[in-house]
C-alpha angles and dihedrals in degrees: 000000000000116000131192115231129177121216125232110298093357107165091240091052093048092052093044098048098037092050093046093047093052095044095049093042092054091044091062094036112111093207096054092079088068096050128096143144100246131075090252092070122099089227112031116207110221115204101187095108091043088067102041144010122290142099098230143045119215107216116202126206120197112207120225116268113253104186122123096231127221122277130207116346093337116142112266096181108095092020097079120129124233118234114248117209136172129194137213128192122227114198124207129199139163122268121182138178132183144191128205131200120237093228140285096279093049095043096031088205133113116244094258091062089047088055091061093047089048092049093052092047093048094044090054090048093050093045091055092045093052090053092049090049091051098050098039089055098040094048093044093239100186090169087078107071098164104101091206084076097038100056096263091296128100113247120244120203119237114264118244093260089061098050122090120184129193111250119247094012089290124176121247115290141158088263087071090053090053091048093048093050091049091049091048089060094052100047122102106262098022119233104256114217123231113262113235137169086261093053134266113336137182120213121222122192114204132185123248088252092053089048089051092051091047092053092048095049102105098156092092099015088248098165090051089050094060092040089058089063096030123136093197096198100346110309090147100042141006091224107126094232087072093054112110093359120157090222144285132276129171093352091308125121111216120214129178116226125192091195099061109124121241135211107208104298095343120104116218099215117179135214113202139180138181117326093010090136138025133200134189138188133208124252091247088063103057123191095267093056115008086176131084121218122198128173128197129187118215136187096025094310096313096114131042122205122195126193127190120191141171134199103216148124137201134186146159111264114252123180126183088355092300130110104253109205108001141065135190114241108199124201132172111239115236121245088247092055092048091047092049088054093046094247097125 
């Protein structure tokens, strides 16, 4: 039976495997459900550098107008208000990774089967890396200085106005959610929630330890409270920010994240709204691919090496030296949570 086979680096193979690698990687990426191209997304994908040369995108924020306006036949001329804008720079760079077969006798596979094994390994690697990028940036994890793990952008810590700590070294509770939502309304500018089919919603990312403490808090039946309003996979809305959620409380969708950074026994939970993050891709990684695919043959055709790379960048939005649409919500993990996780 005739079979179609593509040679090493054949144009058809490059398109096929790069597209498939990117698609499957994003599909299993936890962070991708919060990405979109409009300003209503938690992480806004900027496409400026995908269209032209450049290693950065300058993101502009227009502040809300604050003037009183003019009523009746009052004179408007001379009472206009100037626009106030701030900017933030998103850097992009190339990151690559590769796998290489041990040889035909060791693998006992033809190169085209090795391609599939390489693709699955690289897609898993990229999916994990995107999630690490997302949470290191969103949580302001300055302990990680290697930009390969911070989306090619240095991490900036949250300013003091955008940090909320539990009083008395308390464990995570719904009281903290209430306090974070209240604080988000009083900041300048306010943290704008993401608009969904079920109404405006904030998103809060909590650590496994905070999730554990929330489930064990029976004093006020807290776990039952969020279960009462829980989506449990999206029963209320098809919006992706509901997918895999723990539940909803006070207009806030709770998600557990394994990649949230920690400081000793303190969880760095995060409340986020629209435009809290931004992401950009290079022009050599257009929308249909966003991933490069290169194959090399070594040792007279005995070994096949496959590399997958991406020119991209991601960062938390910061305007006028202030976190724009996110805040860290710190809670002290209980001894029970730390013990359950083998930390004590």
